C-alpha positions in Angstrom: -108.0 85.6 96.3 -110.9 83.3 97.0 -114.1 84.1 95.1 -117.2 83.7 97.1 -120.3 82.2 95.5 -123.2 84.5 95.0 -125.5 82.5 97.3 -122.9 82.5 100.1 -122.3 86.2 99.6 -126.1 86.8 99.9 -126.3 84.9 103.1 -123.3 86.7 104.6 -125.0 90.1 103.9 -128.3 89.0 105.4 -126.6 87.5 108.6 -124.5 90.7 109.0 -127.3 93.2 108.4 -129.0 94.7 111.6 -132.5 96.2 111.2 -132.8 100.1 111.2 -134.2 101.9 114.3 -137.9 102.1 114.7 -139.6 105.5 114.6 -143.4 106.5 114.8 -144.6 108.0 111.5 -147.8 109.8 110.6 -149.7 107.5 108.2 -149.9 110.2 105.6 -146.1 110.3 105.3 -145.6 106.5 105.7 -146.0 105.3 102.1 -142.6 103.7 101.1 -141.7 102.8 104.6 -141.7 99.3 106.2 -144.0 98.4 109.1 -142.0 97.6 112.3 -144.9 96.1 114.1 -148.1 94.2 113.3 -151.2 96.4 112.5 -154.5 95.3 113.7 -157.9 96.9 112.9 -159.4 99.1 115.7 -162.8 99.0 114.1 -165.2 96.8 112.2 -165.9 97.9 108.5 -168.6 98.5 107.7 -169.4 98.7 111.5 -173.2 97.8 110.7 -175.1 96.3 107.8 -175.2 98.9 105.1 -176.9 99.4 101.8 -174.8 98.8 98.6 -177.3 100.7 96.5 -179.7 103.7 96.5 -183.2 102.2 97.0 -185.7 101.1 99.5 -185.0 98.7 102.6 -187.8 96.2 103.2 -188.4 92.8 104.8 -187.5 90.1 102.3 -190.3 88.0 103.8 -192.7 90.4 102.2 -194.3 89.8 98.8 -191.7 90.9 96.4 -193.7 90.4 93.1 -194.4 93.1 90.5 -197.1 95.3 91.6 -196.5 95.0 95.4 -196.9 98.1 97.4 -195.0 99.4 100.4 -195.4 102.5 102.6 -192.4 104.6 103.0 -191.9 105.5 106.7 -188.5 107.3 106.7 -185.1 107.4 105.3 -181.7 106.3 106.1 -179.0 108.3 104.4 -175.2 107.6 105.1 -174.3 108.9 108.6 -177.8 109.5 109.7 -179.4 106.2 110.3 -183.2 105.5 110.6 -183.9 104.7 114.3 -187.2 102.9 114.0 -188.2 99.4 112.9 -189.5 98.4 109.5 -192.7 96.4 109.7 -194.8 94.4 107.3 -195.5 96.2 103.9 -193.3 99.0 105.0 -190.0 100.3 103.8 -187.6 103.2 104.2 -185.8 105.3 101.6 -182.1 104.2 101.9 -178.9 105.5 100.3 -175.6 103.9 99.5 -173.8 103.4 102.8 -176.9 103.9 104.8 -177.5 101.7 107.8 -180.0 99.0 107.2 -182.7 99.5 110.0 -184.2 96.9 112.3 -186.7 94.7 110.6 -185.3 95.1 107.1 -183.0 92.5 105.3 -183.3 93.5 101.7 -182.7 96.6 99.6 -184.8 97.1 96.4 -182.9 99.4 94.0 -184.7 102.5 93.0 -184.7 101.6 89.3 -187.2 98.8 90.1 -189.9 100.8 91.7 -192.2 103.6 90.9 -193.1 106.0 93.7 -196.4 107.8 94.5 -196.2 110.0 97.5 -195.4 107.7 100.4 -196.0 104.5 98.5 -193.6 102.7 96.3 -194.9 100.0 93.7 -192.5 97.2 92.4 -192.2 97.4 88.6 -190.5 93.9 88.3 -190.3 90.8 90.4 -187.4 91.2 92.8 -184.3 88.9 92.6 -182.9 87.2 95.8 -179.9 89.7 95.8 -180.2 91.7 98.9 -177.8 94.6 97.9 -176.6 94.7 101.6 -173.0 94.9 102.7 -172.9 92.9 105.9 -171.1 94.3 108.9 -167.3 93.3 108.9 -167.2 92.1 105.3 -164.1 94.2 104.8 -162.6 94.3 108.4 -163.3 93.0 111.7 -162.1 94.7 114.9 -158.9 93.1 116.0 -158.1 91.5 112.7 -154.6 91.6 111.3 -154.2 94.3 108.7 -150.5 93.7 107.8 -147.6 92.1 109.5 -144.3 93.7 110.6 -142.0 93.8 107.6 -144.5 94.8 105.0 -143.8 97.9 102.9 -146.5 100.4 102.9 -148.0 101.2 99.5 -151.0 103.4 98.6 -153.4 100.5 99.0 -152.1 99.4 102.4 -152.1 102.9 103.5 -155.9 103.1 102.6 -156.6 99.9 104.6 -154.6 101.0 107.6 -156.5 104.2 107.7 -159.7 102.3 107.3 -158.7 100.4 110.4 -158.7 103.7 112.3 -154.9 104.2 112.5 -153.3 107.7 111.8 -149.8 106.6 112.9 -147.7 103.6 112.4 -144.2 102.4 113.7 -141.8 102.0 110.8 -138.2 101.2 110.3 -136.2 104.2 109.4 -135.0 104.3 105.8 -131.3 103.4 105.3 -129.2 106.2 104.1 -127.0 105.1 101.2 -123.9 107.2 100.3 -122.8 106.9 96.7 -119.1 107.5 96.3 -117.8 107.6 92.8 -113.9 107.4 92.3 -111.7 108.1 89.5 -109.5 110.9 88.0 -111.3 110.3 84.6 -114.7 111.0 85.9 -116.6 114.3 85.4 -120.2 115.1 86.2 -122.9 115.1 83.5 -123.0 118.5 81.7 -119.2 118.9 81.8 -117.2 118.3 78.7 -114.7 115.6 79.6 -111.1 116.1 78.7 -109.1 113.6 76.7 -109.5 110.2 78.4 -112.3 111.6 80.5 -115.6 109.7 81.2 -119.0 111.1 82.3 -119.9 109.8 85.8 -123.3 107.9 85.0 -123.4 105.2 87.8 -124.9 107.4 90.6 -127.6 108.4 88.1 -128.7 104.7 87.8 -128.0 103.7 91.3 -129.7 106.6 93.1 -133.2 105.8 91.7 -132.7 102.1 92.4 -131.9 103.0 96.1 -135.1 105.1 96.3 -137.1 102.3 94.8 -135.8 99.8 97.2 -136.7 102.0 100.2 -133.6 104.0 100.9 -132.4 107.6 101.0 -129.8 108.6 98.7 -126.7 110.7 99.7 -124.5 111.7 96.7 -120.9 112.1 98.0 -119.5 113.3 94.7 -116.5 112.1 92.8 -113.3 111.4 94.6 -110.0 111.7 92.9 -107.5 108.8 92.8 -105.6 109.8 95.9 -105.9 108.3 99.5 -106.3 111.8 101.0 -109.2 112.7 98.7 -111.0 109.3 99.2 -110.6 109.7 103.0 -112.2 113.1 102.9 -115.1 111.9 101.0 -115.6 108.9 103.3 -115.6 111.1 106.4 -118.1 113.4 104.8 -120.5 110.5 104.7 -120.5 109.9 108.5 -124.4 110.0 108.7 -124.7 107.2 106.0 -125.9 103.7 107.0 -124.4 102.2 103.8 -121.3 103.4 102.1 -121.4 102.5 98.3 -118.0 103.1 96.8 -117.8 102.6 93.1 -114.6 101.6 91.5 -111.0 101.8 92.8 -111.0 98.2 94.1 -109.0 96.3 91.6 -105.4 95.7 91.6 -104.0 98.6 89.6 -101.5 101.1 90.9 -104.1 103.8 91.2 -106.8 101.7 92.9 -106.7 103.1 96.4 -110.3 102.6 97.6 -109.9 99.4 99.5 -106.5 100.5 100.8 -108.1 103.5 102.3 -110.9 101.7 103.9 -108.4 99.2 105.5 -106.5 102.1 106.9 -109.7 103.5 108.5 -110.6 100.2 110.3 -112.7 98.4 107.7 -113.6 94.9 108.5 -113.8 92.7 105.4 -116.6 90.0 105.2 -116.0 89.0 101.6 -113.5 90.5 99.0 -114.5 89.1 95.6 -117.5 87.4 94.3 -117.8 84.5 91.9 -120.2 86.5 89.5 -120.1 87.9 86.0 -120.1 90.8 85.6 -119.0 92.1 89.0 -116.0 89.9 90.4 -114.5 93.0 92.3 -117.7 93.4 94.5 -116.7 93.5 98.2 -118.5 93.8 101.5 -117.8 94.6 105.1 -118.2 97.1 107.9 -116.6 100.3 109.0 -117.6 101.0 112.6 -121.4 101.5 112.5 -121.6 101.5 108.7 -121.8 98.9 106.1 -119.7 99.0 103.1 -120.5 97.5 99.8 -117.9 98.2 97.2 -119.3 98.0 93.5 -117.1 97.7 90.3 -116.7 100.9 88.3 -118.0 99.5 84.9 -121.7 100.5 84.7 -123.1 97.0 83.8 -121.2 95.5 86.7 -122.3 98.2 89.1 -126.0 98.0 88.2 -126.1 94.1 88.1 -124.4 93.8 91.5 -126.6 96.5 93.0 -129.6 94.3 92.1 -128.0 91.2 93.6 -126.2 92.5 96.7 -127.3 96.2 97.6 -130.9 95.3 97.2 -130.5 92.2 99.5 -128.7 94.6 102.1 -131.3 97.2 102.0 -134.2 94.7 102.4 -132.5 93.0 105.3 -131.7 96.4 107.1 -135.4 97.6 106.5 -136.8 94.5 108.0 -138.8 93.5 105.0 -140.4 90.0 104.9 -140.8 89.9 101.2 -138.0 88.5 99.1 -135.4 90.8 97.6 -135.4 88.6 94.6 -138.1 86.6 93.0 -137.1 84.5 89.9 -139.4 82.9 87.3 -139.0 80.4 84.7 -138.7 81.4 81.0 -137.9 79.7 77.7 -134.5 80.9 76.3 -134.7 81.9 72.7 -131.2 80.8 71.6 -128.5 78.3 72.4 -126.2 79.4 75.3 -122.8 78.0 76.0 -121.7 76.2 79.2 -120.7 78.4 82.3 -117.5 78.0 84.1 -116.6 78.9 87.6 -118.6 82.2 88.0 -122.4 82.6 87.9 -123.5 84.8 85.0 -126.3 87.4 85.2 -127.0 88.2 81.6 -128.9 91.3 80.6 -131.9 90.2 78.6 -135.5 91.0 77.6 -138.5 88.8 78.6 -141.7 88.8 76.8 -145.0 86.8 76.8 -145.9 85.1 73.6 -149.4 84.4 72.1 -149.6 81.1 74.1 -148.9 82.8 77.4 -145.4 81.4 77.7 -142.6 83.6 79.0 -139.8 83.8 76.6 -136.3 85.5 77.1 -133.8 86.8 74.7 -130.2 87.7 75.8 -128.7 90.9 74.5 -125.9 90.2 72.1 -123.5 92.5 73.7 -122.7 91.8 77.4 -119.5 93.9 77.8 -119.5 95.3 81.5 -118.9 98.9 80.3 -122.2 99.1 78.3 -125.0 101.2 79.6 -127.3 101.1 76.5 -128.7 97.5 76.9 -130.2 98.5 80.3 -132.8 100.9 78.6 -134.6 97.8 77.2 -133.4 95.2 79.6 -136.2 94.0 81.9 -134.5 91.0 83.4 -131.3 89.2 84.3 -131.0 85.7 82.9 -129.4 83.6 85.6 -126.8 81.0 84.8 -125.4 79.3 87.8 -121.7 78.5 88.0 -120.6 75.2 86.4 -123.8 74.8 84.4 -124.2 72.9 81.1 -124.8 74.4 77.8 -128.5 75.2 76.8 -130.5 74.9 73.6 -133.1 77.3 72.4 -136.4 76.5 74.1 -134.8 75.2 77.4 -136.1 76.7 80.6 -134.0 79.0 82.6 -134.4 81.3 85.6 -134.8 85.1 85.2 -134.8 87.9 87.8 -137.2 90.6 86.6 -135.8 94.1 87.1 -138.6 95.9 85.2 -142.1 95.0 84.3 -142.7 92.0 82.0 -143.9 93.1 78.5 
């Protein structure tokens, strides 16, 4: 069976994926969703020149030396502006956010004056700083707030609200059904029998799916029989992505691919030139996408980062990249790579000089879950690449925060 290179597999996923349907969403519920249309501001922010401090608004042309006096003729609290005009040697009491009245172009902070009835006296020479927020310094009416394909986070939600939107058009989140497979698997909390294994993959994949903007459907554990697998697949009819785990190798009890073929599955690629994760496969079943992951935990989690994240980003219409790689210095010698790209679990740190350094974990067996607890990146070795020496630059894909 021909192995497809990682970059080609990623391109096929992107070219196959269609965007999710668009739905209107109240802004208060929209964090985590992806904008389906551009958002422009409906207002100018601030709408008028406003004070940045509590103090007194005056005309800057007046004498601003220590001892100068000004008559207080009114006040301008936020939301209730002074409607008159400030003349020579006059001022108004103004508060943070208050509209700067006509005739005034400077705010003296209250700490720099003393007040006697309706008169203020400057206690210091006043600096040129105006302490005024000019109209439109944050947003101007009609300005682009965010482009379609941008995922809404807390900060963007605040900006959209400031632009006077209470509803946005978003792409519906893809529903991803996780289907574990194997007679040996049992749920956590159940004592496995002889030869049994705890099913841990869904508990790693589920949170990743949510982080990447999807909704998780857990389809349970299917036994190693075509009838059981078919029943589980049919129970996932509402899913946009079917994520079968395991059962796709060449063993006599590996029925997963066989069952999908019987149900009308259309293969796009069948094996990938990646380590770990060669058995990863991808295609369609009617209106659903099917991404088969290997059963070994490391293979499943690594290939989810490479391929599932790509698929979900494409379906969600996101304009940011699913994968961003950065350069780092490798801490040790690495052997040459043969015909499969390698994604090595590793830990990246920043040294005292600000250089990013990466150290591979010594154990890379595809069955191991423990290294992922402290792994924060995947060290990428392209197929057919030469050996490396400690200190050489490599590319890493961050999967957690850099430490």
